[in-house]
N, C-alpha and C positions, 0 to 999 in steps of 0.2 A: 666794106668789111662787115658792117652792121647788118646789111641785107643778107649777106652770106650766112651770118650767125643766125639771123631770124629764120632763114630758110631751113637751116639744120634743125632748129628747134621745132619748126612746123612739121618737118619730116619725122622727127622722133615722136612727136605727139600723135601723128597718124599711125605710126608703128605701134605705140602703146595701146591705142584704141583697138587696133586689130588684134593684138595679143590678148587684151582684156575680153574682147568678144569671144575669142576662141576659148579662153579660160572659163567663161560663164557657160559656154556650150557644153564643156566637159562637166561642169557642175550640174547642169541639167541632166546629163546622162547618169551621173552618180545618183541624183535624186530619183530617177526612174528605176534604177536598180534597187534602191532602198525600198521603194513601194512594192516591187515584186518580191523582194526578200521578206518583207513583212507578211505577205500572204503565205509564203512557204512556212514561216515561223508559226503563224496562227494555225495553219493546217496541221503542223506537227503537234501542236498543243492539243488541238481538238481530237486528233487521232489517238494520242496517248491517253487522254482523259476518257475516251470512249472505252478503251480496254480496261480502264480502272473502275468502270461503273460498279457500284456495290450490287450484290445479288438481291433478289426480291426478298423482302422480309416475310417469311412464312409464318412468323408468330403473330402477324397482324390479323385481327379478326376479319377485317374487310377483305384483305387479300385472300384469306382462306375461303371466304364465301364466293369470291369471284372465281377462284380456281375450281372449287367444287361445282359451281353452276355451269362452268364451261370446260369441264374436264374432257379432254380428247387424247388420243394416242400421241398426237404431235405435241400437245402441251406437256404431257407426261415425259416425253423424250427430252423436251427442252429443259424441264425441271431437273431431270437426272443429269443432264450435261452441265449443270451449274448455271443455268440461265444464259448460256453462251451460244449464239448462232455461229456455227463453224464458217459459213460463207461470209458473214459480217466480219468475223475475226480476220479471215484471210484478206478481205478487202481493206480492212483497217491497217493491217501490217504493210500491205502494199502501198497505202497512202503515206504511212510513216516513212517508208524508204524513199518514196518519190519526193516528199517534201524535204527530207534531210539532204538528199542528193541535189535537189534543186537549189536549196539554200547555199550549199557549199559551192556549187557552180556559180551562183549569183555573187558570192563573195570573191571568187576568183576574178569575175568580170569587174567588180568594183575595184579590186586591187590594180588591174590593168589600167582602168580609168584614172586611178590615183597617180599611177606612174606617168601617165600622159600629162596630168595636171602639174606634176613636178617639173616636167620638161618645159611646159609653158611658163612656169614661174622662172625658170632659168632664162628663158627668152626675154622675160620682162626685165630681169636684172641686166641683161645685155643691152637692152634698149636704154635703160637708165644710165649705164656706164657710157654708152656712145653719145649720150646727150650732155656728157661732161657735168652731170649733177652728182654730188656726193650722196650716195645712198648705201648705207652699210647693212640695213635690215635683211636684205636678200643675199648678202655675201657670206653670211654665217648661217648654215642650215640649222644649227642648234637654236638660234634665235627664233626661227619659225615655229619651233615646237615648244618654246618656253611660254608657259601660261602667264608668267608675270609680265613678259614683254607684250603679250596679247592684251593684257588688262590695261597696260599703259596706252596702247594704240587705240583701245576702245573709246578713249576720250573723244567726245563728239567734235571737239575743235579740230581733231586731226583727220576726221573722216571726210573724203572728197565731196560727198553730196552736200556738205554744209558750206562749201566754198562756192563763190560765184562761178569760177571755172577751175575744175580740178587740175592740179599740176601732174606732170608725168610721174613724179614720186608718189603722189596721192593714190594713183591707180595701182602702182606697184605695192605700196603698203597695204592697201585693201585686199589685194590678191594674196599677200602673205598671211594676213589675218584669217581670211576665209580658208586658205589651205590648211592652216593650223587646226581650225575647227573641224574641217572635213576629215583630216587625218585622225584626230581623236575619235570622231564618230565611227570611222572604219575600224579602228582598233577595238572599240567596244563591240561592234557587230561581229568581228572575227572571234573575240573571246566567247560571245554567246554561241556562235555556230560550233566552236570546238568543244563547248561544254554540254551540248545536247546529247542525250542518250535515253534509253528506255528506263533508266533509273532516275532520271530527272524528276524532282518532286513537283507537285502541283504549284506550290508556292514559288519555286524557281522559275517554272514556265511562265507563270503570271507576271513575275518581275521582269523576265526577259522581254516579253511582249510589251510591257509598259515602258521599259527603257528604250526599246527600239522605236516606239511611236513618239515618245517625248523628245528624243534627241537632245539630251541635256547639254551637250557641248556646242550646239549651234545657237548663235545669237540671231534671232529673227530680225531684229532691227538692223543689224549690219547687212544681212542678206537683202533686205528690202532696199536699203541704200544702194547696194551694188546693182540690183535689177533696174533701179531708176536711172542708172548711168548708161544702160543699153538703149540706144535710140533706133 
């Protein structure tokens, strides 16, 4: 009987390792989409700032001398047009559209990956339940999103890499914590994407790019611990 129970636990342990590996693979995919999305966001910022370039200060004595010394029909037309190159403007508007469309498509892809992560988290809960171990953290979806619960789980004594050999529940708890962080990260990205427009201020764009790169909801220490469990 003891051998049968030991075999069951061993089988459950193998299952949770497989589920955890699949989980981290999806996390990698999410990270890749994050990097691509950052490029689209920066591209949008650069394009919009290009359109907002202030005109040349004609009251400057130095500028006046340069224009007078190099006055041509082309330069005169450029000045009359408000220092705007029509071709550059069209190119810039095209870039803005491409970046915004790319960012939204990227967010849709991230949403699909997040849904896959949720399914894997459910699989982890099933493995835990089948192992006859009482684990309530994954049974209540609201707990996964609760920052206070995450803060409690952040205690180093509960993190699997601090143990000689992580238990089945240790893996499941870690997955739940990471899912909560990634979910919040995605929500932030979605809000940024939906807020972008030609009216977005320079300060807003700068803040969006900074928040996107800083990823304030992700605890790097916990992520490093998770990656160390992948062999």
